[in-house]
Structure formats: structure tokens, C-alpha cells
N, C-alpha and C positions, 0 to 999 in steps of 0.2 A: 504493500500500500504506500501511497504518497504521504509521508509523515507530516511535512509542512502543511499540506492541504487538510489533513485530519486535525492538526492543532489549531489551524485558523478557524475551521468550522466549529470546533469545541469552544474556542475562545469567544467567538461571536455569539454562540448560543448561550454561554455562561453570562456574557455581558448583557444579552437580551433579558435573561431572568433577573439579573441585578438591576437593570434599567426599569423593569416593571416594579421591582420592590421599592425603588426610590421615587417612582413617578408621583405618588401621592401618599401622604402620611396616614390617611384613613383606609384607602382601598388597595394600597401597594401590595400587601400580603396576598390578597385574592388574585390580583393580576399575576404576581410572580408564581403562585401555585398553579394556575391554569397554564401559564407559559411552560413551566417545568413538566407538567403532564404531557403537553405537546411535544416537548423535547424527548421524553421517554418513549412515547409512541413512535415518533419519527425515527429515533435511533434504532429501535427494534426492526422496523421495515428496512432501514438503510443497511443494517448488518446482513439481513437476508439477501439484499441485492448485491452486496459485496461478494457473498458466497456464490450467487448465481452468475453464470457467464453472461455478460451484457448482450452478447450476440443472440442469446435465446429470446431476448425481448422482441425481436423481429417477428417471432412466431405469434405473438399476442397483440402486436401493436394496432392492427386494424380493429380488433375487438375492443381494445382500450379507446381507440379514437371514436368508434361508434357509441360506446358507453358515455364518453365525454360529451358528445353532441346531444345525446338524450338527456344527460344531466343538465345541460344548459337550457334545453327546452322545458325541463321540469321546473327550473328556476323561474322562467318566464310565466309558467302556468301557476305554480304554487309557492313561489319564493317569498322571502321576507324582505321588506324594504328597510334599508338602513343607510344613512348618509346620502340620501337622494337617489340611491340605486337599489334595484331589486336583484341582489347578487347572492343572497344566502338562502339556504333551504334547511328546514328542520329534519334531522335524522334521529328519531328518538329524542333523547335529552340533549343532543348535540346540535349545534348550528354550524353547517358546513358551507364553504364557499367553493363551488365546483370550478370556477374559472381559474383558481390557483393551480389545480391539478391539470386542467386543460392546457395551460401553457406548456407544461412539461410533456404531456401526451402529444401535443402538436409538434414539438421538437423531435420526438421519437418518430412520429409519422413522416415528417419532412425528411429526416435523416435516412429513414428506410427507403423512401421513394427515390431520393437523389443518390443513394448509394448503389442503386440498381439501374439508374438511368442517367444520361448525360444532360446536365443543366443547360448546356449550350443549345440543345434542341428546343425549338419554339414550343412544340407540343408538350414536352416535359416541363418547360418553364411555366407554361400556362396551367398545367396540371398541378404543379407544386403551389402556384398562386391560388388555385381553387381550394387546395387543402387548408390553406391559412385563412382564406376569405370566409369560409363557412363559420368557423368559431369566432372570427373577428366580428362578423355581422351579428351573430347571436349575442355576443358580449356587448356590442354597441346598443342593442335593443334593450339592455337592462336599465338604464344606460351606464356603461362603465368605460369611459373614454381612455383612462389611464392604462387599463389592462389591454385594451384593443391596440394601443400604441406600442405596447411591449411586443405583441405578436407581429406588428408591422416591422419593428426593428429586427426581430428574430428572422423573419423571411428575408429581409435585405441582406443581412450578414451571412446567413447560411447558404443562400443561393449564390452569393458572390464567392464564398469559400468553395462551393461545389463546382465553380467554373462557368457561371453565367457570363454571357458576352456583354461587352460594354454597351452596345446598342440596346440590349434588353434592359439593362439597368437604367439607361437614360430614358428609354421609353416608359419604364415603370415610374420614374421620377416625374415625368411630364404628366402622365395620367393621374398620379397622386396629387400633384399641384392643382390640376383641373378639378378633381373631386373636392379638394379642400376649398377651392374658390366657390364652387357651386354650393357646397354645404353652408357657407356663410351667406351667400346671396339669396339662396332659397329658404333660409331659415331652418335648415335641417339640424344644425347645431343649436342647442338651446342657449338662452341668454347667459345662464350661469356657467355653461361650459365655455363660452367665449370669454367671459370674465375671468375664468380660471386660467385660460391660455394666455391672456394679455396682462394679467395683474402684475407680473414681474417687471413690466416695462415702467409702470408708474403706480406703485401700490396705493399712494395717497389719493390718486384720482380714480381708483377702481371702486365701483359701487358695491355696497353690501358687505357680506362677511369675508369675502375672499381677500380684498385688499387689507382688511383689518387683521386677518390671520397672518399675512406676510409681514406686516409691520410689527406685530407682536412677536413673531418668530425672530425677526432681526433684532428687536430689543432684547429678547431673552438671550440670544447668542452673544450679543455685545456686552450685556451686563455680567456674563459669567467671567470675563477677564481671562487671566492666565490659568488660575487654579480653581475657579468656580466659587460659588457661594457656599458650598457644603451640602451635606445630605439632609440636614435638618433645617436649613434656612428657608425663610419665606421667599418663594419664587413667583414669577408671573404665572407659572403653570398651576401651582396649588392655590393661588389666589383667584383663579378662574379667568385670567386674562389671555391664556394661550389655549385656543380650541384644539381638540384632537391631539392632546399632548402625549397620549400613550400609543397613538397609531401614526398618522401622517406626519406629525411634527415632533416625533420622539427625539430626533437628533437635536432640535433646539432645546428640549427639556434636559437632555444629557449635557449639552454644552453649557447651559446655565448653571447646573449643579456642579459639574466637574471641570468646567472651563475649557480653555484651548487644549490643555493636556489631555483631557478625557476625549475630546473630539479627534485629536491626532491618533490616539490609541485605536479608536474605532476605525478610522480611515486606514491606519497601518495594517490592521487585521484584514480589511477588505483588499488592500494591495497584495498581501500574501495570497489571499484566496484567488484573486483573478490571475495572478502570476502563475500559480500552480495549475489552474485550470488550463491556461495556455500551454503549459508544459505537458499536461495530459494530452491535449489535442496534438501537440507536436510529436509525441512518442506513440500515439495510438497505432496499432498494427493494421487497421483497415479503415476504409473510407467511412463506414458507418460510425465507428468510434470517434473519428475526427469531427464529423458533423454534429454528433450528439454533444461532444464537449464544447464545441464552438457555440451551439445553440444555448446550452445551459449557461455558459460564460456570458453570452449576450444578455440573457435575462437578468443575471446578477448585476452586471455592469450598468445596464439601463436603469434598473431600480435604484442603484447607488447614486448615479449621477443626477437623475431627476429628483429623487427624494431629498438628498442633501442640498442640491441646487435650489429647490423650491423653498427650503427653510431659510436659505440665505438671500432669497429674492433675486436669483439669477436664472431660474428656470421656471416654466409654467407650473401652476398648481394642478396636478393631475390626479392626486389622491391615491398614488401607489405607495405601498409600504416600504420600509427599509428592511431588507431580508435579515432574518435572525433577531433583529432588534425590536421592530414594531410589534405591538400586541396582536396576536392572532394565531390560533393553533393551526388553521389550515395552511397559512403561509409558511409557518415554521416547519411543519411536517413535510410539506412538498420540498422545501429547501434542503432538509436533511435527506430525503429520498434522492434528490438530485446529486448530493454528495456521495451517496451510496453507489449510484450508477457510475459516477466519475472514478471512484475508487476501484470499481470492478474493471473499468477500462485500464486504469493505471496498473493494477495488479497483474493483469494478463499481458500487458505490454512488457512489463519488467521480466516476467517469467519467461516469455518467449524470446526476448532479447538476450536474457542470460543463458538460455539454452542454445 
């Protein structure tokens, strides 16, 4: 196994539980307990996937893809509304967010398809685009713009890695720009979604809660200074001035309490994580392993850049969590499952290289 990747994942998971504990003096223990339960469940599944040869996943990927699409349809029919989106569904006593797992399943389906077909072929390119468009449209219907953008980023990076031609990528960019323009002109994007996407340009001029969130997040990060206010100090978060402090804006909460040093520790752990994922992709023994590692790495990197960027006011507010750190068992479990698959790729690369 890749030891630095393992340590980075464990370090981020531990930091996430710790962040939940300090998020609020009254409810922090409950948040931390639920996050730790998610860590235990995800770790068990991840260990099973390390033992399983990652290439065996190709035998089940289309069943998983179909189940994922059905789960998204179930969310639209019976889902629970939260944060302006109908993204969750009740499974017994648990509340599950299927779109988190669908991101990973889409990576596996895309990698399987492109490992068996040449991305430079127009038919294959359009086929792979269709694989991503279906879950993207179902997620947009919730509506969850942030997760849909993650899938767009995954498609662009994975097909580029798979050998798509320059004219295909330029054509895709032109079509994407046209769709974005029409979405604004025809009112397909809702007012609050447009506000989220443009609030980082001038938060003070942004209407409603979005501009307020960005300004309070910037104030929280700035007030933390070098070493932070401390674990028991009165902060903007526990005084009620920082909305979504345990989910979307958890980085601002951590930076206020632990300061610049705490923020750097989080970013350093993510740097190791992304670096080792790239290493796994570089040493994978087959095309499927390369594309899976690249797709998972894209998910983590996109989440990191957008989430931390929006707390600082330099990226649009899209509502996507910070992997391992933001509160949410679905997100944490899927992140750990992803690491299990990466370790399976790394372990078999090392064994066969050594042999």
C-alpha cells in the first residue's frame, strides 16, 4: 500500500472528527460522534476494497451505474429537501445523499468505457459524454449545481487523460459556453444560483444571504490570525454569524479557531493526498487504473479548490463540501471508499513491478 496516501487520509479524517468537536460548544460532541461513525463504516468498506482487485470492479460497474441512476430518480421522487436542494433520501434511520456515491460510480463507469475504447473516436467521445450527462442532469434537477460541476470537471480531465483530441475539447468548451449563456438568458439558472456564482466578485453588492456568508467567512479567517482564537473562544461561528459553519464553511471555522497554522496543516495534508494520488495514477499497470485514479484525484482537487476558495471569497459559492473535513457521513464514507480503491491500484502496481 501507499503509506503516505494512507497517512494523509487518516490525518484528514482525524482532523475532520476534531473539527466537528470544536465546531460548537453545545453540539460538537454529537457532530464528532456521527462523523466518527462514518469514518468507521467507510474504513471497513475501504479495507474490503483494498483486498479486492480493483480490476474486478469492471464486472459490476454497469450494475452500480444503473443503481446510481435509480437512486437519483428516487431522490427526485421521495427525497428530503435541505439547503435549497432535494438531495437526500431516508434509508431507515439514516439520511443518505446518493449523489456523493454517484460521483465515484461515474468515474468507474467512465474509466471502464474509455479503457476499452479510444477517446479520440467521435462516437466514443460522445458516448462517454452521455455517461456523464445523465447523472449530471438528474443532479441539476435536485437542484445541486455544485455536484453537477464536479462531474463536468471529472469528464474534462478524464477524457483528456484518455487521449481526446484537441478539436473535441475545444468543441466541448464552445458548447459548454453556449449552454451557460442560454441558461442565464432563458432563466434556467435560478436567481440564487446566479448569486452564488457571482458573489465572489463583489460580496458586499451581492443580494441576500450569499454575499453575507462570504463576508462573514472572510472575517472569520482574518480574525483567526496566526495561531487562532483557541478552542474555547467566542467565535463568529458559535455566535451565529457564520452560516453553515460545520459543512460548506468549515474551513473558515477551523481557520478562526486554529489560525493560519491550522489552515496550513489542512492544506498540507491535502497536498500529500493529491500528490500520492498522482503517483498512483503514474504507476498504475493498466489504463483502467490510471483513469480511475485521475478521476478520483479530480474530485478531491475540485472540492478542495472550490470549497477553500469560496470561504476566502475567490471562488463561487457552490455548496460543495471539503472532503474528510465537512460534516456529512455520506461524503466521508465515499471519500474513504475512494481511498480504498486507490490503495488497491497502488498495491497491485507495486506487487507486479516488484515481481
